[in-house]
C-alpha positions as CSV (number, residue, x, y, z in Angstrom):
1,M,-19.5,68.5,19.1
2,K,-19.0,67.6,22.4
3,Q,-16.2,65.3,23.8
4,S,-18.9,63.5,26.0
5,I,-21.2,63.2,22.7
6,R,-18.7,62.3,20.5
7,H,-17.2,59.7,22.9
8,K,-20.6,58.2,22.7
9,K,-21.4,58.2,18.8
10,I,-17.6,56.2,18.6
11,I,-19.1,53.6,21.0
12,E,-22.5,53.4,19.4
13,L,-20.8,53.3,15.7
14,V,-18.3,50.7,16.4
15,K,-20.5,48.8,18.1
16,Q,-22.7,48.1,15.2
17,R,-20.2,48.0,12.7
18,G,-18.0,45.5,14.3
19,Y,-14.6,47.7,13.7
20,L,-14.0,51.6,12.0
21,S,-10.9,52.9,10.7
22,T,-9.7,56.4,11.9
23,D,-10.3,57.8,8.7
24,D,-14.2,56.5,8.7
25,L,-14.3,58.1,11.6
26,V,-12.9,61.3,10.7
27,N,-15.4,61.5,8.2
28,L,-18.8,60.3,10.0
29,L,-18.3,63.1,12.9
30,G,-16.1,66.2,11.0
31,V,-13.3,66.0,13.0
32,S,-9.6,65.9,12.8
33,P,-7.5,62.5,12.9
34,Q,-5.8,64.4,15.9
35,T,-9.3,64.9,17.8
36,I,-10.4,60.9,17.1
37,R,-6.8,59.1,18.3
38,R,-7.4,61.1,21.1
39,D,-10.6,60.1,21.8
40,L,-10.0,56.2,20.8
41,N,-6.5,56.4,23.0
42,E,-9.6,57.6,25.9
43,L,-11.6,54.9,25.7
44,A,-9.5,51.9,25.1
45,E,-8.3,53.2,28.2
46,N,-12.0,52.6,29.5
47,N,-12.4,49.3,28.7
48,L,-15.2,50.3,26.1
49,I,-13.7,50.4,22.5
50,S,-10.9,48.3,21.3
51,R,-7.7,49.8,19.9
52,H,-6.3,48.4,16.8
53,H,-3.8,49.9,15.1
54,G,-5.2,52.6,12.2
55,G,-8.8,52.3,13.9
56,A,-11.5,50.7,16.7
57,A,-13.4,47.2,17.1
58,S,-15.5,46.4,20.0
59,P,-14.0,45.6,23.2
60,S,-14.7,41.6,21.9
61,T,-15.0,41.2,18.9
62,S,-14.7,37.6,19.2
63,E,-18.6,37.5,20.5
64,N,-21.7,38.6,18.6
65,S,-23.6,41.4,19.9
66,D,-26.8,41.0,21.8
67,Y,-29.7,39.7,20.5
68,I,-32.0,42.5,20.5
69,E,-29.7,45.0,19.9
70,R,-29.2,42.9,16.7
71,K,-32.7,42.4,15.3
72,Q,-32.5,46.8,15.6
73,F,-29.4,46.9,13.7
74,F,-30.5,48.0,10.0
75,S,-33.9,47.0,10.3
76,L,-34.9,48.8,7.1
77,E,-33.1,47.5,5.2
78,K,-33.2,43.4,6.4
79,R,-36.7,44.1,5.8
80,L,-35.7,45.3,2.2
81,I,-33.3,42.7,1.9
82,A,-36.4,40.0,3.1
83,Q,-38.7,41.3,0.5
84,A,-36.8,41.1,-2.1
85,V,-35.4,37.1,-1.5
86,A,-39.4,36.1,-0.7
87,K,-39.9,37.4,-4.5
88,T,-37.3,34.6,-5.1
89,I,-39.4,31.6,-3.1
90,P,-41.8,30.5,-5.1
91,N,-44.8,28.6,-3.7
92,G,-44.4,25.1,-2.6
93,S,-40.7,25.3,-2.4
94,S,-38.7,23.4,0.8
95,L,-35.6,25.9,2.4
96,F,-33.5,25.9,5.7
97,I,-34.0,29.1,7.6
98,D,-30.8,30.0,10.2
99,I,-30.2,31.4,12.9
100,G,-30.1,35.3,13.0
101,T,-31.8,38.6,12.8
102,T,-32.1,39.3,8.5
103,P,-33.0,35.1,7.9
104,E,-36.0,36.3,10.8
105,A,-37.0,38.8,8.8
106,V,-37.4,36.2,5.3
107,A,-39.6,34.4,7.5
108,S,-42.0,37.4,7.8
109,A,-41.6,38.0,4.5
110,L,-42.6,34.3,3.6
111,L,-45.9,34.7,5.6
112,E,-48.0,35.5,2.6
113,H,-46.5,31.9,0.6
114,Q,-48.5,28.9,0.7
115,N,-47.3,25.1,0.9
116,L,-43.8,25.8,2.2
117,R,-42.0,23.2,3.4
118,I,-39.1,24.6,5.8
119,V,-36.9,23.1,8.2
120,T,-35.0,25.5,10.7
121,N,-32.6,26.1,13.8
122,N,-34.2,29.5,14.4
123,L,-36.8,29.0,17.4
124,N,-37.4,32.8,16.7
125,A,-38.3,32.1,12.6
126,A,-40.7,28.8,13.8
127,Y,-42.4,31.2,15.8
128,I,-43.0,33.2,13.6
129,L,-43.4,30.8,10.7
130,M,-46.2,28.5,12.7
131,Q,-49.3,31.7,12.0
132,N,-49.4,30.4,8.1
133,K,-51.4,27.1,8.4
134,T,-49.9,25.8,5.3
135,F,-46.6,25.9,6.0
136,D,-44.7,22.7,6.9
137,I,-42.6,22.9,9.9
138,T,-39.8,21.2,10.9
139,L,-38.2,22.2,14.1
140,A,-34.0,21.1,14.6
141,G,-33.1,19.4,17.4
142,G,-29.6,20.6,19.8
143,S,-28.8,22.8,22.1
144,L,-30.7,25.6,23.0
145,R,-29.3,29.4,22.7
146,Q,-30.6,32.3,25.0
147,D,-31.3,33.9,21.3
148,G,-33.7,31.0,20.1
149,G,-31.0,29.7,18.1
150,I,-30.6,25.4,18.0
151,I,-26.6,24.1,17.8
152,G,-24.8,21.3,18.4
153,E,-23.5,18.4,16.8
154,A,-27.5,17.0,16.9
155,T,-28.0,19.5,15.2
156,V,-25.4,19.3,12.2
157,A,-26.9,15.9,12.1
158,F,-30.1,16.5,11.7
159,I,-29.7,18.7,8.9
160,G,-27.8,16.4,7.1
161,Q,-30.7,14.1,6.8
162,F,-32.9,16.6,4.2
163,R,-31.7,17.8,0.6
164,L,-33.9,21.2,0.2
165,D,-34.3,23.6,-2.6
166,Y,-33.2,27.0,-0.5
167,G,-31.1,27.8,2.4
168,I,-31.6,30.7,3.7
169,L,-28.3,31.8,5.3
170,G,-27.2,34.7,7.6
171,I,-23.4,35.6,8.5
172,S,-22.0,37.8,11.2
173,S,-18.8,39.3,8.7
174,I,-17.5,38.7,4.7
175,D,-13.9,39.0,5.2
176,T,-12.3,41.1,1.9
177,D,-10.8,37.9,0.7
178,G,-14.9,36.6,0.6
179,S,-14.2,34.4,3.4
180,L,-17.4,34.2,5.4
181,L,-17.0,34.3,8.6
182,D,-18.8,34.3,12.2
183,Y,-18.1,34.2,16.0
184,D,-19.2,30.5,16.7
185,Y,-17.3,27.8,16.1
186,H,-20.8,25.7,16.6
187,E,-23.1,27.7,14.6
188,V,-20.4,27.4,12.2
189,Q,-21.2,24.0,11.6
190,V,-24.6,24.9,11.1
191,K,-24.6,27.0,8.6
192,R,-22.0,24.5,6.5
193,A,-24.4,21.4,6.8
194,I,-27.3,24.2,5.7
195,I,-25.0,25.0,2.5
196,E,-24.1,21.1,1.7
197,S,-27.7,20.7,2.2
198,S,-29.4,22.9,-0.2
199,R,-29.6,22.7,-3.9
200,N,-28.9,26.8,-3.4
201,T,-28.2,28.6,-0.3
202,I,-29.1,32.8,-0.6
203,L,-26.9,34.5,1.9
204,V,-28.6,37.6,2.9
205,T,-26.3,40.1,4.7
206,D,-26.6,43.9,5.6
207,H,-23.9,46.0,4.3
208,S,-22.0,46.4,7.5
209,K,-21.0,42.7,7.6
210,F,-18.5,43.7,4.8
211,S,-16.9,45.8,7.6
212,R,-17.3,44.0,10.5
213,R,-14.4,41.1,12.4
214,A,-15.3,37.7,13.6
215,M,-12.9,34.9,13.9
216,V,-14.1,31.6,12.8
217,R,-14.2,30.7,8.3
218,L,-17.2,28.4,7.3
219,G,-15.8,29.3,4.0
220,S,-15.8,31.4,0.7
221,L,-18.4,33.7,-0.8
222,T,-18.5,32.0,-3.7
223,E,-19.6,28.4,-2.0
224,V,-23.4,30.7,-2.3
225,E,-25.6,30.9,-4.9
226,Y,-27.0,34.2,-3.8
227,L,-25.9,37.2,-2.4
228,F,-28.9,39.4,-1.1
229,T,-28.0,42.8,0.7
230,D,-28.4,46.4,0.3
231,S,-25.6,47.9,-1.1
232,A,-22.8,47.0,-3.1
233,P,-20.3,45.0,-1.8
234,P,-16.1,46.7,-1.7
235,P,-14.2,46.5,-4.8
236,A,-12.2,43.7,-3.7
237,I,-15.3,41.6,-3.2
238,T,-16.8,42.8,-6.5
239,E,-13.6,41.9,-8.5
240,L,-13.9,38.2,-6.2
241,M,-17.3,37.8,-7.3
242,Q,-16.9,38.3,-11.1
243,G,-14.9,34.7,-11.8
244,S,-18.3,32.7,-9.9
245,N,-21.3,31.8,-10.9
246,L,-22.4,34.0,-7.5
247,K,-26.4,36.0,-8.3
248,I,-26.0,39.5,-6.6
249,Q,-29.1,41.9,-5.8
250,I,-28.2,45.0,-4.1
251,C,-32.2,45.7,-2.0
252,R,-33.1,49.6,-1.7
């Protein structure tokens, strides 16, 4: 494989997953560790990745990927997750739908339901859901981001007025100790409000979130009731879940 093609693939993989170890890249690209290390050093010098001991991360792991790019990441996996979640939600339920492309996929999967009462801080999800005339949709107030998310103190206060059956929650990263992590402090406050105002919290996340890095802690995986993902979590997280009431569904 030519160096230029290899560099392009490394950048794409790191952007997609947030962080990759040298061993991961050796296995994915079929080259020697020495070659990968040279590649990573060159890419880091050009600010195309951030070099870390034992691997590489996106140039800024404190920022989330662009919304359009995020919609394209693992779109099939998100759709399978969304379809499984939709089967869990009975007609007539009340629910929150969070910011994020996976919660938006859930919104699409719910369109065949009847008489749902939905509160959301996701403008894109609201636009999808309004296609069903039996839905009662309430949009949270607050500061509107470019990706259609609504956040801020007003959003947190608004969500706190409700007590709904389900909270459909997205997340940017799940650390090996089960910590739920995100990039934006204000977004995390809204997610916390959704957890506290939901009888059942459903975390929806594709497998890439188990290898990404983010810096703002929301809480622990054991605080949610359901985890819907597309592949088995890493062993450390599986072990953590054994002592909790968390139910996991692998959606393939």
